[in-house]
C-alpha positions as CSV (number, residue, x, y, z in Angstrom):
1,X,0.0,0.0,0.0
2,X,1.3,3.4,-0.9
3,X,0.8,6.1,1.8
4,X,0.1,9.4,0.2
5,X,2.3,12.2,1.6
6,X,2.1,14.5,-1.4
7,X,2.0,18.2,-0.7
8,X,1.6,21.5,-2.5
9,X,3.1,24.8,-1.6
10,X,1.0,26.3,-4.4
11,X,-2.4,24.8,-3.6
12,X,-3.8,28.2,-2.7
13,X,-2.4,29.9,-5.8
14,X,-4.3,27.3,-8.0
15,X,-7.6,28.4,-6.6
16,X,-9.5,31.1,-8.7
17,X,-10.6,34.4,-7.0
18,X,-14.3,33.4,-7.2
19,X,-13.5,30.6,-4.7
20,X,-12.2,32.9,-2.0
21,X,-14.2,31.1,0.6
22,X,-12.1,28.0,-0.2
23,X,-8.9,29.8,-0.3
24,X,-9.1,31.7,2.9
25,X,-7.3,30.3,5.9
26,X,-6.0,27.2,4.1
27,X,-2.5,25.8,4.7
28,X,-2.6,23.1,2.1
29,X,-5.0,21.2,-0.2
30,X,-3.6,17.8,-1.3
31,X,-3.1,16.3,-3.7
32,X,-2.6,19.4,-5.8
33,X,-3.3,17.1,-8.7
34,X,-5.3,14.0,-8.5
35,X,-4.1,10.5,-9.3
36,X,-3.5,9.5,-12.8
37,X,-6.6,7.4,-12.9
38,X,-8.8,10.3,-12.1
39,X,-10.5,12.7,-14.5
40,X,-10.2,15.6,-12.0
41,X,-7.0,17.6,-11.9
42,X,-7.5,19.0,-8.4
43,X,-10.1,19.9,-5.9
44,X,-11.1,23.1,-7.8
45,X,-11.8,20.9,-10.8
46,X,-13.8,18.5,-8.7
47,X,-15.9,21.4,-7.3
48,X,-16.5,22.7,-10.9
49,X,-17.3,19.3,-12.5
50,X,-19.3,17.5,-9.9
51,X,-23.0,17.2,-10.6
52,X,-23.8,16.6,-6.9
53,X,-22.9,18.2,-3.6
54,X,-19.6,17.0,-2.3
55,X,-19.5,15.2,1.0
56,X,-17.1,17.1,3.3
57,X,-15.9,15.3,6.3
58,X,-14.8,16.7,9.7
59,X,-14.1,14.3,12.6
60,X,-14.1,15.5,16.2
61,X,-13.1,13.3,19.0
62,X,-14.9,14.2,22.2
63,X,-11.8,13.8,24.5
64,X,-12.7,16.8,26.7
65,X,-15.8,18.9,27.7
66,X,-14.7,22.2,26.2
67,X,-13.8,23.4,22.7
68,X,-11.7,26.5,22.1
69,X,-11.2,28.9,19.1
70,X,-8.4,26.6,17.8
71,X,-11.0,23.9,17.2
72,X,-13.4,26.3,15.5
73,X,-11.1,26.9,12.4
74,X,-12.0,23.6,10.8
75,X,-15.6,23.9,11.8
76,X,-15.9,27.4,10.1
77,X,-14.3,25.9,7.0
78,X,-17.0,23.2,7.1
79,X,-19.7,25.9,7.2
80,X,-18.1,27.6,4.2
81,X,-18.6,24.3,2.3
82,X,-22.2,24.2,3.5
83,X,-22.8,27.8,2.3
84,X,-21.4,26.8,-1.1
85,X,-24.1,24.0,-1.3
86,X,-22.1,21.0,-0.2
87,X,-22.9,18.5,2.5
88,X,-21.1,18.7,5.8
89,X,-20.5,15.3,7.4
90,X,-19.6,15.9,11.1
91,X,-18.2,12.7,12.6
92,X,-18.3,12.6,16.4
93,X,-15.6,10.1,17.2
94,X,-17.3,8.3,20.1
95,X,-15.4,5.1,19.2
96,X,-12.0,6.6,18.3
97,X,-12.1,8.8,21.4
98,X,-11.7,5.7,23.5
99,X,-8.4,5.0,21.6
100,X,-7.1,8.6,21.6
101,X,-5.3,10.3,18.8
102,X,-1.5,10.0,19.6
103,X,-0.7,12.9,17.2
104,X,1.8,15.3,18.8
105,X,1.9,13.4,22.1
106,X,5.0,12.1,23.8
107,X,3.2,9.5,25.7
108,X,0.0,7.4,25.5
109,X,-3.3,9.2,25.8
110,X,-5.6,8.1,28.7
111,X,-8.4,6.0,27.5
112,X,-11.9,7.4,28.2
113,X,-15.0,5.5,29.4
114,X,-18.1,5.3,27.0
115,X,-20.0,7.4,29.6
116,X,-17.3,10.2,29.5
117,X,-17.3,10.2,25.7
118,X,-21.1,10.5,25.4
119,X,-21.2,13.4,27.9
120,X,-18.4,15.2,26.0
121,X,-20.1,14.7,22.7
122,X,-23.3,16.4,23.8
123,X,-21.4,19.5,24.9
124,X,-19.4,19.6,21.6
125,X,-22.5,19.7,19.5
126,X,-23.9,22.6,21.6
127,X,-20.6,24.5,21.2
128,X,-20.5,24.2,17.4
129,X,-24.2,24.9,16.9
130,X,-23.6,28.7,16.4
131,X,-21.1,27.9,13.6
132,X,-22.9,25.4,11.5
133,X,-26.1,25.2,9.5
134,X,-28.2,22.7,11.4
135,X,-31.5,23.7,9.7
136,X,-31.2,23.6,6.0
137,X,-32.2,20.0,4.7
138,X,-29.3,18.1,3.2
139,X,-26.6,20.4,4.5
140,X,-25.5,18.5,7.6
141,X,-25.1,14.9,8.6
142,X,-24.1,14.1,12.2
143,X,-22.6,10.7,12.5
144,X,-21.1,8.7,15.3
145,X,-18.3,6.4,14.2
146,X,-19.3,3.7,16.7
147,X,-22.0,3.1,14.1
148,X,-19.5,1.2,11.9
149,X,-16.4,0.8,14.0
150,X,-18.1,-1.2,16.7
151,X,-19.3,-3.6,14.1
152,X,-15.8,-4.6,12.8
153,X,-15.0,-8.1,13.6
154,X,-11.4,-9.5,14.1
155,X,-11.1,-10.5,10.4
156,X,-11.9,-7.0,9.3
157,X,-9.4,-5.5,11.8
158,X,-6.8,-7.8,10.6
159,X,-7.5,-6.7,7.0
160,X,-7.2,-3.1,7.9
161,X,-3.9,-3.7,9.8
162,X,-2.6,-5.5,6.7
163,X,-2.9,-2.3,4.7
164,X,0.0,-0.6,6.5
165,X,3.5,-1.5,7.6
166,X,5.2,-0.7,10.9
167,X,7.6,1.6,9.0
168,X,4.8,3.6,7.6
169,X,3.1,3.9,11.1
170,X,6.4,5.1,12.6
171,X,6.5,7.9,10.1
172,X,3.5,9.4,12.0
173,X,4.2,12.5,14.0
174,X,5.2,11.6,17.5
175,X,5.7,7.9,16.9
176,X,9.3,8.2,15.6
177,X,10.2,10.5,18.6
178,X,8.8,8.1,21.1
179,X,10.5,5.2,19.5
180,X,13.9,6.9,19.5
181,X,13.4,7.9,23.1
182,X,12.3,4.4,24.0
183,X,8.9,5.6,25.3
184,X,6.3,2.9,25.0
185,X,4.1,2.8,21.9
186,X,1.1,0.6,22.5
187,X,-0.4,-1.5,19.6
188,X,-3.9,0.0,20.1
189,X,-2.5,3.4,19.2
190,X,-1.6,2.0,15.7
191,X,-5.3,1.4,15.2
192,X,-6.2,5.1,15.5
193,X,-5.1,6.3,12.0
194,X,-6.8,3.3,10.5
195,X,-10.0,3.8,12.4
196,X,-10.1,7.5,11.4
197,X,-9.2,6.6,7.8
198,X,-12.0,3.9,7.8
199,X,-14.4,6.7,8.8
200,X,-13.8,8.2,5.3
201,X,-14.7,4.9,3.7
202,X,-17.8,4.5,5.8
203,X,-19.2,8.0,4.8
204,X,-17.7,8.0,1.3
205,X,-16.0,11.4,1.9
206,X,-14.9,13.6,-1.1
207,X,-13.0,16.0,1.1
208,X,-11.6,15.8,4.6
209,X,-10.8,18.7,6.7
210,X,-8.3,18.9,9.6
211,X,-5.4,20.7,11.1
212,X,-1.9,20.5,9.7
213,X,-1.2,17.9,12.3
214,X,-3.8,15.6,10.8
215,X,-2.2,15.1,7.4
216,X,-1.0,11.6,8.1
217,X,-4.5,10.5,9.3
218,X,-6.2,12.1,6.3
219,X,-3.7,10.5,3.9
220,X,-4.5,7.1,5.4
221,X,-8.1,7.7,4.7
222,X,-7.2,8.3,1.0
223,X,-5.3,5.0,0.9
224,X,-8.1,3.0,2.5
225,X,-10.7,4.5,0.1
226,X,-8.6,3.4,-2.8
227,X,-8.2,0.0,-1.3
228,X,-12.0,-0.3,-0.9
229,X,-12.5,0.8,-4.5
230,X,-13.7,4.4,-3.7
231,X,-12.3,7.6,-5.3
232,X,-9.8,9.0,-2.7
233,X,-10.7,12.1,-0.9
234,X,-8.9,15.4,-1.0
235,X,-7.3,16.7,2.2
236,X,-7.8,20.3,3.2
237,X,-5.5,21.4,6.0
238,X,-6.0,24.5,8.2
239,X,-3.4,26.1,10.4
240,X,-2.9,25.5,14.1
241,X,-3.9,28.6,16.0
242,X,-1.4,30.3,18.2
243,X,-2.7,30.9,21.7
244,X,-3.4,34.2,23.5
245,X,0.1,34.2,24.8
246,X,1.4,34.7,21.3
247,X,3.9,31.8,21.7
248,X,2.5,28.4,21.8
249,X,-0.5,26.8,20.1
250,X,-3.8,27.3,21.8
251,X,-4.4,24.8,24.5
252,X,-6.6,24.5,27.6
253,X,-3.7,22.9,29.6
254,X,-1.5,25.9,28.8
255,X,-4.2,28.4,29.8
256,X,-3.8,30.4,26.6
257,X,-7.2,29.6,25.1
258,X,-10.6,31.2,24.5
259,X,-13.4,28.7,25.1
260,X,-16.4,28.6,22.7
261,X,-18.7,28.4,25.7
262,X,-17.0,31.2,27.7
263,X,-19.2,34.0,29.0
264,X,-19.3,37.1,26.6
265,X,-17.3,39.3,28.9
266,X,-14.5,36.7,29.5
267,X,-14.3,36.1,25.8
268,X,-14.3,39.7,24.8
269,X,-11.6,40.6,27.5
270,X,-9.3,38.0,26.2
271,X,-9.7,38.8,22.6
272,X,-9.3,42.6,22.9
273,X,-5.8,42.0,24.3
274,X,-4.6,39.6,21.5
275,X,-0.9,40.6,20.7
276,X,-0.6,42.7,17.5
277,X,1.5,40.1,15.6
278,X,-1.4,37.6,15.9
279,X,-4.2,39.8,14.6
280,X,-3.8,39.0,10.9
281,X,-4.0,35.3,11.7
282,X,-7.0,35.6,14.0
283,X,-8.9,37.8,11.5
284,X,-8.2,35.3,8.7
285,X,-9.0,32.2,10.5
286,X,-11.7,33.2,12.9
287,X,-13.8,35.8,11.1
288,X,-15.2,36.5,7.6
289,X,-14.1,40.2,7.7
290,X,-12.4,41.1,4.4
291,X,-8.7,41.5,5.3
292,X,-8.3,44.6,3.2
293,X,-10.9,46.4,5.2
294,X,-9.4,46.2,8.6
295,X,-8.7,49.4,10.6
296,X,-5.1,50.7,10.5
297,X,-5.0,51.3,14.3
298,X,-3.9,48.1,16.2
299,X,-6.2,48.9,19.1
300,X,-9.2,49.4,16.9
301,X,-8.4,46.0,15.2
302,X,-8.3,44.3,18.7
303,X,-11.7,45.7,19.6
304,X,-13.2,44.8,16.2
305,X,-11.9,41.2,16.5
306,X,-13.3,40.8,20.0
307,X,-16.7,42.2,19.0
308,X,-17.0,40.0,15.9
309,X,-16.0,36.8,17.6
310,X,-18.2,37.3,20.6
311,X,-21.1,38.1,18.2
312,X,-20.7,34.8,16.5
313,X,-21.2,32.8,19.7
314,X,-23.5,35.1,21.8
315,X,-25.1,37.5,19.4
316,X,-24.6,41.3,18.8
317,X,-26.5,42.5,21.8
318,X,-24.4,40.4,24.2
319,X,-21.2,41.4,22.4
320,X,-22.0,45.1,22.7
321,X,-22.8,44.6,26.4
322,X,-19.5,42.8,26.9
323,X,-17.6,45.6,25.2
324,X,-19.3,48.2,27.4
325,X,-18.6,46.1,30.5
326,X,-15.0,45.7,29.6
327,X,-14.6,49.5,29.3
328,X,-16.3,50.0,32.6
329,X,-13.9,47.6,34.3
330,X,-10.9,49.2,32.7
331,X,-12.1,52.5,34.3
332,X,-12.5,50.8,37.6
333,X,-16.3,51.1,37.5
334,X,-17.0,47.4,38.2
335,X,-20.6,48.1,39.5
336,X,-21.5,49.4,36.0
337,X,-20.3,46.3,34.2
338,X,-23.6,44.7,33.7
339,X,-22.3,41.8,31.5
340,X,-20.1,40.3,34.2
341,X,-21.0,36.6,34.7
342,X,-22.8,35.9,38.1
343,X,-21.8,33.4,40.7
344,X,-24.2,32.4,43.5
345,X,-22.7,32.4,46.9
346,X,-25.4,30.0,48.1
347,X,-23.1,27.1,47.6
348,X,-20.3,28.6,49.9
349,X,-20.3,27.9,53.5
350,X,-19.5,30.9,55.6
351,X,-17.3,32.2,57.2
352,X,-15.2,31.8,54.1
353,X,-11.8,33.0,53.0
354,X,-11.7,34.9,49.8
355,X,-9.2,32.4,48.2
356,X,-11.8,29.6,48.6
357,X,-14.4,31.8,46.9
358,X,-12.0,32.4,44.1
359,X,-11.6,28.7,43.6
360,X,-15.4,27.9,44.0
361,X,-16.5,30.5,41.4
362,X,-13.9,29.2,38.8
363,X,-11.7,32.2,38.6
364,X,-8.8,30.2,39.9
365,X,-7.9,26.5,39.4
366,X,-7.5,25.7,43.0
367,X,-7.3,27.4,46.5
368,X,-3.5,27.3,46.3
369,X,-3.7,29.0,42.9
370,X,-6.0,31.6,44.4
371,X,-3.5,32.3,47.2
372,X,-0.7,32.8,44.6
373,X,-2.9,35.2,42.6
374,X,-3.5,37.3,45.7
375,X,0.1,37.3,46.7
376,X,1.0,38.4,43.1
377,X,-1.5,41.3,43.2
378,X,-3.8,40.0,40.5
379,X,-7.0,39.9,42.5
380,X,-9.4,42.8,42.8
381,X,-12.7,43.3,44.6
382,X,-14.8,46.0,43.0
383,X,-11.6,47.4,41.4
384,X,-9.6,47.5,44.7
385,X,-6.6,45.2,44.9
386,X,-6.8,42.6,47.5
387,X,-3.5,42.3,49.6
388,X,-4.6,40.0,52.5
389,X,-4.2,36.4,51.4
390,X,-6.3,35.4,54.5
391,X,-9.2,37.8,54.0
392,X,-12.2,36.2,55.5
393,X,-15.9,37.1,55.2
394,X,-18.3,36.1,58.0
395,X,-21.4,36.3,55.9
396,X,-22.3,36.4,52.2
397,X,-24.3,39.7,52.6
398,X,-21.0,41.7,52.6
399,X,-20.3,40.3,49.1
400,X,-23.6,40.6,47.3
401,X,-23.4,42.6,44.1
402,X,-19.6,43.0,44.2
403,X,-17.3,42.1,41.3
404,X,-14.4,39.8,41.9
405,X,-11.6,40.0,39.3
406,X,-8.5,38.0,38.6
407,X,-6.0,39.6,36.2
408,X,-7.5,41.5,33.3
409,X,-9.7,38.7,31.8
410,X,-11.6,36.9,34.5
411,X,-14.6,38.4,36.4
412,X,-17.5,37.2,38.5
413,X,-20.3,39.2,40.1
414,X,-21.2,37.7,43.5
415,X,-24.9,37.2,44.1
416,X,-27.2,35.4,46.6
């Protein structure tokens, strides 16, 4: 079996201007030219010649409960295909999530229980709902890959395993490094690319979307389609989003992320502080605003970016309220910041130390983290810096209506 690894540095230049929706925010479309046995030269030709809507696949493994803006890039591209008249096939990897994608990992992923996967999948669908067209008939299929992967018997699994060599599998990102470092690679991890690739066979995908770190898996899908007698899909790769720190890729574990389900004010406050060098990438990948129509002033760009993205997930009214609240907080007028998320003190047992409340309302990851934030001068109550790490409140009444703040991006209004 021949594993496709062909690439094109010119894939974007091959796309005509009228397909700007396809060109925007794309790192690579592969192959640039189709196989010799195909009548289509490239994806553009496939789009032009096809007499039916293309089936465009995006797989999401529900390995956690929260999606961030980095995940939204491929989902937004899927919506662009929907708007162009094609069929989005959103695959919830409820089966593959139990294996775990080893891409970019230096160690084996923790396997999830079926109950964890189902719970995560439900939250994922709610988080992508603002981005996709769920209503137009024929524009969206939501599939769970347990539908076909759970039906594979041992003979079929052996057949799939026989389509790849160990050498090909070790070419996958992360495997070679782990092998060289003598870190364990478990046999079930080899199944992941094959399972994801088989998804393309099951749904007869014409195009598969993914981040640049997914090229290997998408190429496996092409090879498996060819093996099972189907026309191989095209791969469309989108960039990996740099996080709010301006250095590393967006990741919840690194704390440099903006969650799709975050409250409007929290989302706005993070986005209006995106470093200037990141603004072009954020506008291109996360908005539909024409790049030649952006304000010249960097501060105006930050505000426009924040307002546009918050509008996508929460609506224009909530976005404008968040913008107003953010300005009020900058001016130290916390009581006027109506859009601040509320936290009920009813779950807190009094007397209570402030660092415990910071942890309980989610502004800090733990009580010890809250103590560090207070010591570092990052905590404010109604705009006044808190200096006493052991500040204690005997009753909740003294806190009702007050705004608790950590850093410049996290807020909570304390209510009964």
